[in-house]
py3Dmol code that shows the C-alpha trace and the ligand (Angstrom):
import py3Dmol

protein = """\
ATOM      1  CA  UNK A   1     -14.726  33.778  -7.684  1.00  0.00           C
ATOM      2  CA  UNK A   2     -15.928  32.106 -10.858  1.00  0.00           C
ATOM      3  CA  UNK A   3     -15.628  28.356 -11.441  1.00  0.00           C
ATOM      4  CA  UNK A   4     -14.462  26.878 -14.749  1.00  0.00           C
ATOM      5  CA  UNK A   5     -14.772  23.160 -15.536  1.00  0.00           C
ATOM      6  CA  UNK A   6     -11.333  22.433 -16.995  1.00  0.00           C
ATOM      7  CA  UNK A   7     -10.439  18.847 -16.115  1.00  0.00           C
ATOM      8  CA  UNK A   8     -12.909  16.247 -17.465  1.00  0.00           C
ATOM      9  CA  UNK A   9     -13.362  13.012 -15.510  1.00  0.00           C
ATOM     10  CA  UNK A  10     -11.270  10.736 -17.816  1.00  0.00           C
ATOM     11  CA  UNK A  11      -8.289  13.115 -17.466  1.00  0.00           C
ATOM     12  CA  UNK A  12      -8.620  13.191 -13.669  1.00  0.00           C
ATOM     13  CA  UNK A  13      -8.990   9.408 -13.373  1.00  0.00           C
ATOM     14  CA  UNK A  14      -6.024   8.869 -15.687  1.00  0.00           C
ATOM     15  CA  UNK A  15      -3.905  11.455 -13.870  1.00  0.00           C
ATOM     16  CA  UNK A  16      -4.211  10.111 -10.315  1.00  0.00           C
ATOM     17  CA  UNK A  17      -4.005   6.483 -11.432  1.00  0.00           C
ATOM     18  CA  UNK A  18      -0.875   7.354 -13.444  1.00  0.00           C
ATOM     19  CA  UNK A  19       0.623   9.308 -10.523  1.00  0.00           C
ATOM     20  CA  UNK A  20       0.058   6.367  -8.115  1.00  0.00           C
ATOM     21  CA  UNK A  21       1.646   3.959 -10.615  1.00  0.00           C
ATOM     22  CA  UNK A  22       4.634   6.282 -11.026  1.00  0.00           C
ATOM     23  CA  UNK A  23       5.206   6.473  -7.266  1.00  0.00           C
ATOM     24  CA  UNK A  24       5.124   2.658  -7.172  1.00  0.00           C
ATOM     25  CA  UNK A  25       7.447   2.443 -10.197  1.00  0.00           C
ATOM     26  CA  UNK A  26       9.946   4.815  -8.583  1.00  0.00           C
ATOM     27  CA  UNK A  27       9.970   2.918  -5.267  1.00  0.00           C
ATOM     28  CA  UNK A  28      10.223  -0.535  -6.834  1.00  0.00           C
ATOM     29  CA  UNK A  29      12.689   0.794  -9.446  1.00  0.00           C
ATOM     30  CA  UNK A  30      14.969   2.015  -6.650  1.00  0.00           C
ATOM     31  CA  UNK A  31      14.899  -1.392  -5.021  1.00  0.00           C
ATOM     32  CA  UNK A  32      15.579  -3.179  -8.328  1.00  0.00           C
ATOM     33  CA  UNK A  33      18.417  -0.812  -9.329  1.00  0.00           C
ATOM     34  CA  UNK A  34      20.079  -0.735  -5.907  1.00  0.00           C
ATOM     35  CA  UNK A  35      19.483  -4.347  -4.931  1.00  0.00           C
ATOM     36  CA  UNK A  36      21.187  -5.114  -1.611  1.00  0.00           C
ATOM     37  CA  UNK A  37      21.644  -1.383  -0.869  1.00  0.00           C
ATOM     38  CA  UNK A  38      18.051  -0.145  -0.791  1.00  0.00           C
ATOM     39  CA  UNK A  39      15.619  -2.634   0.697  1.00  0.00           C
ATOM     40  CA  UNK A  40      12.056  -1.444   0.888  1.00  0.00           C
ATOM     41  CA  UNK A  41       9.171  -3.280   2.481  1.00  0.00           C
ATOM     42  CA  UNK A  42       9.218  -6.106  -0.087  1.00  0.00           C
ATOM     43  CA  UNK A  43      11.420  -8.800  -1.544  1.00  0.00           C
ATOM     44  CA  UNK A  44      13.376  -8.221  -4.774  1.00  0.00           C
ATOM     45  CA  UNK A  45      11.085 -10.645  -6.604  1.00  0.00           C
ATOM     46  CA  UNK A  46       7.937  -8.822  -5.451  1.00  0.00           C
ATOM     47  CA  UNK A  47       9.527  -5.496  -6.454  1.00  0.00           C
ATOM     48  CA  UNK A  48      10.162  -6.827  -9.989  1.00  0.00           C
ATOM     49  CA  UNK A  49       6.606  -8.166 -10.296  1.00  0.00           C
ATOM     50  CA  UNK A  50       5.029  -4.951  -8.992  1.00  0.00           C
ATOM     51  CA  UNK A  51       7.279  -2.887 -11.264  1.00  0.00           C
ATOM     52  CA  UNK A  52       6.153  -4.917 -14.293  1.00  0.00           C
ATOM     53  CA  UNK A  53       2.459  -4.637 -13.426  1.00  0.00           C
ATOM     54  CA  UNK A  54       2.699  -0.908 -12.726  1.00  0.00           C
ATOM     55  CA  UNK A  55       4.595  -0.414 -16.026  1.00  0.00           C
ATOM     56  CA  UNK A  56       1.835  -2.126 -18.025  1.00  0.00           C
ATOM     57  CA  UNK A  57      -0.795  -0.171 -16.057  1.00  0.00           C
ATOM     58  CA  UNK A  58       0.918   3.098 -17.072  1.00  0.00           C
ATOM     59  CA  UNK A  59       0.935   1.868 -20.696  1.00  0.00           C
ATOM     60  CA  UNK A  60      -2.815   1.124 -20.509  1.00  0.00           C
ATOM     61  CA  UNK A  61      -3.480   4.476 -18.815  1.00  0.00           C
ATOM     62  CA  UNK A  62      -1.526   6.246 -21.541  1.00  0.00           C
ATOM     63  CA  UNK A  63      -3.882   4.788 -24.171  1.00  0.00           C
ATOM     64  CA  UNK A  64      -6.886   6.094 -22.183  1.00  0.00           C
ATOM     65  CA  UNK A  65      -5.280   9.546 -21.970  1.00  0.00           C
ATOM     66  CA  UNK A  66      -4.376   9.529 -25.688  1.00  0.00           C
ATOM     67  CA  UNK A  67      -7.796   8.167 -26.696  1.00  0.00           C
ATOM     68  CA  UNK A  68      -9.574  10.860 -24.692  1.00  0.00           C
ATOM     69  CA  UNK A  69      -7.623  13.691 -26.288  1.00  0.00           C
ATOM     70  CA  UNK A  70      -7.709  12.246 -29.823  1.00  0.00           C
ATOM     71  CA  UNK A  71     -11.490  11.838 -29.750  1.00  0.00           C
ATOM     72  CA  UNK A  72     -12.422  15.041 -27.936  1.00  0.00           C
ATOM     73  CA  UNK A  73     -12.223  18.694 -28.875  1.00  0.00           C
ATOM     74  CA  UNK A  74     -10.143  19.305 -25.718  1.00  0.00           C
ATOM     75  CA  UNK A  75      -6.972  18.401 -27.640  1.00  0.00           C
ATOM     76  CA  UNK A  76      -6.592  22.186 -28.102  1.00  0.00           C
ATOM     77  CA  UNK A  77      -5.222  22.429 -24.542  1.00  0.00           C
ATOM     78  CA  UNK A  78      -2.012  20.824 -25.803  1.00  0.00           C
ATOM     79  CA  UNK A  79      -1.693  23.043 -28.895  1.00  0.00           C
ATOM     80  CA  UNK A  80       1.082  25.573 -28.596  1.00  0.00           C
ATOM     81  CA  UNK A  81       0.840  29.051 -30.154  1.00  0.00           C
ATOM     82  CA  UNK A  82       1.751  28.560 -33.865  1.00  0.00           C
ATOM     83  CA  UNK A  83       3.261  32.056 -34.231  1.00  0.00           C
ATOM     84  CA  UNK A  84       6.862  31.587 -33.026  1.00  0.00           C
ATOM     85  CA  UNK A  85       7.359  35.205 -31.917  1.00  0.00           C
ATOM     86  CA  UNK A  86       4.120  35.167 -29.898  1.00  0.00           C
ATOM     87  CA  UNK A  87       4.979  31.763 -28.413  1.00  0.00           C
ATOM     88  CA  UNK A  88       8.443  32.839 -27.200  1.00  0.00           C
ATOM     89  CA  UNK A  89       7.102  36.130 -25.896  1.00  0.00           C
ATOM     90  CA  UNK A  90       4.454  34.315 -23.823  1.00  0.00           C
ATOM     91  CA  UNK A  91       6.970  31.634 -22.715  1.00  0.00           C
ATOM     92  CA  UNK A  92       9.440  34.302 -21.488  1.00  0.00           C
ATOM     93  CA  UNK A  93       6.651  36.183 -19.684  1.00  0.00           C
ATOM     94  CA  UNK A  94       5.737  32.900 -17.962  1.00  0.00           C
ATOM     95  CA  UNK A  95       9.385  32.191 -17.015  1.00  0.00           C
ATOM     96  CA  UNK A  96       9.741  35.734 -15.672  1.00  0.00           C
ATOM     97  CA  UNK A  97       6.599  35.175 -13.603  1.00  0.00           C
ATOM     98  CA  UNK A  98       7.894  31.907 -12.073  1.00  0.00           C
ATOM     99  CA  UNK A  99      11.374  33.323 -11.469  1.00  0.00           C
ATOM    100  CA  UNK A 100      10.447  36.802 -10.279  1.00  0.00           C
ATOM    101  CA  UNK A 101       6.877  38.098 -10.531  1.00  0.00           C
ATOM    102  CA  UNK A 102       5.347  35.392  -8.362  1.00  0.00           C
ATOM    103  CA  UNK A 103       7.520  36.538  -5.416  1.00  0.00           C
ATOM    104  CA  UNK A 104       6.179  40.089  -5.832  1.00  0.00           C
ATOM    105  CA  UNK A 105       2.565  38.956  -5.926  1.00  0.00           C
ATOM    106  CA  UNK A 106       2.146  39.843  -9.622  1.00  0.00           C
ATOM    107  CA  UNK A 107      -0.745  38.188 -11.469  1.00  0.00           C
ATOM    108  CA  UNK A 108      -0.067  35.060 -13.540  1.00  0.00           C
ATOM    109  CA  UNK A 109       0.281  36.183 -17.204  1.00  0.00           C
ATOM    110  CA  UNK A 110      -1.618  33.086 -18.350  1.00  0.00           C
ATOM    111  CA  UNK A 111      -5.421  33.059 -18.207  1.00  0.00           C
ATOM    112  CA  UNK A 112      -7.017  29.630 -18.027  1.00  0.00           C
ATOM    113  CA  UNK A 113      -9.950  28.635 -20.249  1.00  0.00           C
ATOM    114  CA  UNK A 114     -11.324  25.092 -20.779  1.00  0.00           C
ATOM    115  CA  UNK A 115      -9.785  24.962 -24.283  1.00  0.00           C
ATOM    116  CA  UNK A 116      -6.551  26.705 -23.371  1.00  0.00           C
ATOM    117  CA  UNK A 117      -5.770  25.697 -19.814  1.00  0.00           C
ATOM    118  CA  UNK A 118      -1.970  25.310 -20.040  1.00  0.00           C
ATOM    119  CA  UNK A 119       0.532  28.145 -20.115  1.00  0.00           C
ATOM    120  CA  UNK A 120       3.164  27.898 -22.921  1.00  0.00           C
ATOM    121  CA  UNK A 121       5.697  26.157 -20.636  1.00  0.00           C
ATOM    122  CA  UNK A 122       3.142  23.574 -19.501  1.00  0.00           C
ATOM    123  CA  UNK A 123       1.863  22.756 -22.996  1.00  0.00           C
ATOM    124  CA  UNK A 124       5.435  22.301 -24.224  1.00  0.00           C
ATOM    125  CA  UNK A 125       6.620  20.287 -21.204  1.00  0.00           C
ATOM    126  CA  UNK A 126       3.530  18.072 -21.022  1.00  0.00           C
ATOM    127  CA  UNK A 127       3.781  17.310 -24.754  1.00  0.00           C
ATOM    128  CA  UNK A 128       7.426  16.271 -24.402  1.00  0.00           C
ATOM    129  CA  UNK A 129       6.626  14.119 -21.357  1.00  0.00           C
ATOM    130  CA  UNK A 130       3.483  12.495 -22.744  1.00  0.00           C
ATOM    131  CA  UNK A 131       4.386  12.073 -26.410  1.00  0.00           C
ATOM    132  CA  UNK A 132       8.112  11.366 -26.189  1.00  0.00           C
ATOM    133  CA  UNK A 133       9.545  10.473 -22.776  1.00  0.00           C
ATOM    134  CA  UNK A 134       6.721   8.350 -21.359  1.00  0.00           C
ATOM    135  CA  UNK A 135       6.412   6.190 -24.531  1.00  0.00           C
ATOM    136  CA  UNK A 136      10.220   5.843 -24.626  1.00  0.00           C
ATOM    137  CA  UNK A 137      10.272   4.780 -20.977  1.00  0.00           C
ATOM    138  CA  UNK A 138       7.525   2.234 -21.659  1.00  0.00           C
ATOM    139  CA  UNK A 139       9.285   0.921 -24.771  1.00  0.00           C
ATOM    140  CA  UNK A 140      12.669   0.441 -23.055  1.00  0.00           C
ATOM    141  CA  UNK A 141      10.881  -1.118 -20.054  1.00  0.00           C
ATOM    142  CA  UNK A 142       9.060  -3.535 -22.369  1.00  0.00           C
ATOM    143  CA  UNK A 143      12.346  -4.661 -23.940  1.00  0.00           C
ATOM    144  CA  UNK A 144      13.901  -5.203 -20.491  1.00  0.00           C
ATOM    145  CA  UNK A 145      10.790  -7.077 -19.313  1.00  0.00           C
ATOM    146  CA  UNK A 146      11.481  -9.910 -21.755  1.00  0.00           C
ATOM    147  CA  UNK A 147      14.981  -9.534 -23.176  1.00  0.00           C
ATOM    148  CA  UNK A 148      14.854 -12.936 -24.903  1.00  0.00           C
ATOM    149  CA  UNK A 149      11.574 -12.308 -26.694  1.00  0.00           C
ATOM    150  CA  UNK A 150      12.802  -8.918 -27.934  1.00  0.00           C
ATOM    151  CA  UNK A 151      16.411 -10.056 -28.510  1.00  0.00           C
ATOM    152  CA  UNK A 152      16.421  -8.835 -32.141  1.00  0.00           C
ATOM    153  CA  UNK A 153      15.324  -5.322 -31.194  1.00  0.00           C
ATOM    154  CA  UNK A 154      17.632  -5.179 -28.157  1.00  0.00           C
ATOM    155  CA  UNK A 155      20.609  -6.158 -30.357  1.00  0.00           C
ATOM    156  CA  UNK A 156      19.618  -3.603 -33.005  1.00  0.00           C
ATOM    157  CA  UNK A 157      19.757  -0.940 -30.280  1.00  0.00           C
ATOM    158  CA  UNK A 158      23.271  -1.948 -29.233  1.00  0.00           C
ATOM    159  CA  UNK A 159      22.489  -4.451 -26.470  1.00  0.00           C
ATOM    160  CA  UNK A 160      20.885  -4.570 -23.020  1.00  0.00           C
ATOM    161  CA  UNK A 161      23.358  -2.072 -21.607  1.00  0.00           C
ATOM    162  CA  UNK A 162      22.192   0.682 -23.983  1.00  0.00           C
ATOM    163  CA  UNK A 163      18.514  -0.033 -23.426  1.00  0.00           C
ATOM    164  CA  UNK A 164      19.033  -0.133 -19.652  1.00  0.00           C
ATOM    165  CA  UNK A 165      21.009   3.144 -19.692  1.00  0.00           C
ATOM    166  CA  UNK A 166      18.161   4.954 -21.472  1.00  0.00           C
ATOM    167  CA  UNK A 167      15.627   3.413 -19.061  1.00  0.00           C
ATOM    168  CA  UNK A 168      17.638   4.454 -15.985  1.00  0.00           C
ATOM    169  CA  UNK A 169      18.317   7.985 -17.300  1.00  0.00           C
ATOM    170  CA  UNK A 170      14.588   8.420 -17.917  1.00  0.00           C
ATOM    171  CA  UNK A 171      13.920   6.997 -14.446  1.00  0.00           C
ATOM    172  CA  UNK A 172      16.126   9.757 -13.006  1.00  0.00           C
ATOM    173  CA  UNK A 173      14.304  12.356 -15.116  1.00  0.00           C
ATOM    174  CA  UNK A 174      10.852  11.123 -14.038  1.00  0.00           C
ATOM    175  CA  UNK A 175      11.840  11.026 -10.363  1.00  0.00           C
ATOM    176  CA  UNK A 176      12.967  14.668 -10.588  1.00  0.00           C
ATOM    177  CA  UNK A 177       9.881  15.518 -12.691  1.00  0.00           C
ATOM    178  CA  UNK A 178       7.458  14.159 -10.083  1.00  0.00           C
ATOM    179  CA  UNK A 179       8.988  16.358  -7.358  1.00  0.00           C
ATOM    180  CA  UNK A 180       9.208  19.484  -9.557  1.00  0.00           C
ATOM    181  CA  UNK A 181       5.736  18.929 -10.991  1.00  0.00           C
ATOM    182  CA  UNK A 182       4.174  18.384  -7.541  1.00  0.00           C
ATOM    183  CA  UNK A 183       5.837  21.636  -6.381  1.00  0.00           C
ATOM    184  CA  UNK A 184       4.794  23.606  -9.495  1.00  0.00           C
ATOM    185  CA  UNK A 185       1.262  22.295  -8.931  1.00  0.00           C
ATOM    186  CA  UNK A 186       1.227  24.243  -5.655  1.00  0.00           C
ATOM    187  CA  UNK A 187       1.947  27.616  -7.334  1.00  0.00           C
ATOM    188  CA  UNK A 188      -1.663  28.619  -7.926  1.00  0.00           C
ATOM    189  CA  UNK A 189      -3.484  31.508  -6.201  1.00  0.00           C
ATOM    190  CA  UNK A 190      -3.613  29.122  -3.206  1.00  0.00           C
ATOM    191  CA  UNK A 191      -1.313  26.109  -2.742  1.00  0.00           C
ATOM    192  CA  UNK A 192      -4.380  23.851  -3.052  1.00  0.00           C
ATOM    193  CA  UNK A 193      -5.925  25.474  -6.180  1.00  0.00           C
ATOM    194  CA  UNK A 194      -4.398  23.215  -8.874  1.00  0.00           C
ATOM    195  CA  UNK A 195      -4.707  20.116  -6.678  1.00  0.00           C
ATOM    196  CA  UNK A 196      -8.416  20.817  -6.226  1.00  0.00           C
ATOM    197  CA  UNK A 197      -8.870  21.384  -9.966  1.00  0.00           C
ATOM    198  CA  UNK A 198      -7.240  18.008 -10.714  1.00  0.00           C
ATOM    199  CA  UNK A 199      -9.478  16.423  -8.066  1.00  0.00           C
ATOM    200  CA  UNK A 200     -12.935  17.892  -8.781  1.00  0.00           C
ATOM    201  CA  UNK A 201     -12.360  19.308 -12.266  1.00  0.00           C
ATOM    202  CA  UNK A 202     -13.080  22.969 -11.407  1.00  0.00           C
ATOM    203  CA  UNK A 203     -10.573  25.816 -11.409  1.00  0.00           C
ATOM    204  CA  UNK A 204     -11.493  28.798  -9.238  1.00  0.00           C
ATOM    205  CA  UNK A 205     -10.733  32.024 -11.085  1.00  0.00           C
ATOM    206  CA  UNK A 206     -10.479  35.367  -9.331  1.00  0.00           C
ATOM    207  CA  UNK A 207     -12.692  38.031 -10.877  1.00  0.00           C
ATOM    208  CA  UNK A 208     -11.921  41.753 -11.011  1.00  0.00           C
ATOM    209  CA  UNK A 209     -12.809  43.211  -7.632  1.00  0.00           C
ATOM    210  CA  UNK A 210     -12.018  40.002  -5.671  1.00  0.00           C
ATOM    211  CA  UNK A 211      -9.584  40.380  -2.796  1.00  0.00           C
ATOM    212  CA  UNK A 212      -6.251  38.940  -4.082  1.00  0.00           C
ATOM    213  CA  UNK A 213      -5.433  35.540  -2.550  1.00  0.00           C
ATOM    214  CA  UNK A 214      -1.684  35.834  -3.229  1.00  0.00           C
ATOM    215  CA  UNK A 215      -0.125  38.944  -1.715  1.00  0.00           C
ATOM    216  CA  UNK A 216       3.222  40.622  -2.220  1.00  0.00           C
ATOM    217  CA  UNK A 217       5.584  40.099   0.722  1.00  0.00           C
TER     218      UNK A 217
END
"""
ligand_1 = """\
43
LIG
C 2.607 12.584 -6.921
C 2.652 12.854 -8.191
C 1.904 13.960 -8.910
C 1.255 15.082 -8.447
C 1.121 15.532 -6.995
C 0.702 15.777 -9.595
C -0.024 16.963 -9.574
C -0.635 17.560 -10.664
C -1.486 18.720 -10.632
C -1.822 19.500 -9.364
C -1.900 18.987 -11.888
C -2.827 20.132 -12.325
C -2.059 21.356 -12.600
C -1.355 21.313 -13.899
O -2.005 21.074 -14.936
O -0.129 21.528 -13.896
C -1.315 17.995 -12.763
C -1.498 17.894 -14.136
C -0.827 17.032 -14.968
N 0.095 16.080 -14.570
Fe 0.549 15.580 -12.672
N 1.024 15.063 -10.726
C 1.764 13.958 -10.352
C 2.309 12.999 -11.181
C 2.334 13.083 -12.567
C 3.058 12.194 -13.434
C 3.912 11.023 -12.944
C 2.835 12.606 -14.713
C 3.333 12.052 -16.008
C 4.240 11.161 -16.157
C 1.960 13.752 -14.638
C 1.513 14.454 -15.739
C 0.588 15.461 -15.706
C -0.046 16.025 -16.881
C 0.233 15.614 -18.342
C -0.948 16.984 -16.414
C -1.932 17.760 -17.274
C -3.068 16.775 -17.542
C -4.095 17.273 -18.515
O -4.829 18.187 -18.134
O -4.145 16.758 -19.637
N 1.671 14.017 -13.331
N -0.541 17.140 -11.985
"""
view = py3Dmol.view(width=600, height=400)
view.addModel(protein, "pdb")
view.setStyle({"model": 0}, {"cartoon": {"style": "trace"}})
view.addModel(ligand_1, "xyz")
view.setStyle({"model": 1}, {"stick": {}})
view.zoomTo()
view.show()
């Protein structure tokens, strides 16, 4: 086994702080959306306050994440392959691996390096989540946080109902994303591999001659 340092401290701190805030946002969001039907361990008022705080915390965390990548050379991990043919070829190989090869114990077609740690599906998905959906969720949440203050913008977008619909649809997406993402995170050579790498920064890579850790059934 060789160890590669792939997750710098700011990324790890951001990630687990962000994940905790998202869990809180989902729980409080459920209580706010289904008031009277889903009652968690807190009052409606507390749920709204916690939801607001966690939303701003995610916004702050996002700036840390963005700042880290903008001012470090590690931004390359998010770059997708510029050659379209090569990109789609690698993306299909990765899909085939997740849908088929992994069950046969085939090796992952993607090889992690500190400057190229994501496979094509991850770099595409994480870019969409981090650069489009998360900012949109924050923006719609901000408008709903103080509808009066942002009345002009809310009206320009067609009213509270439209803004709320986008916010709730994204809420549904993020809830599904957290479950899928947590499951996909367990698809390394061992179920704990990617969790450990997000915890201590190091990915353990099998070297030629190592006994395989994932076997065909
Ligand atoms: C309980 C919730 C979560 C768990 C268990 C979890 C788990 C993981 C694991 C194991 C990794 C490393 C493997 C990989 O890169 O795919 C990872 C990376 C990542 N996760 Fe999560 N995650 C959670 C929540 C979230 C949320 C809510 C978001 C975004 C809204 C998120 C966004 C990301 C991103 C962007 C990366 C790559 C970070 C980077 O290296 O720049 N995660 N997550």
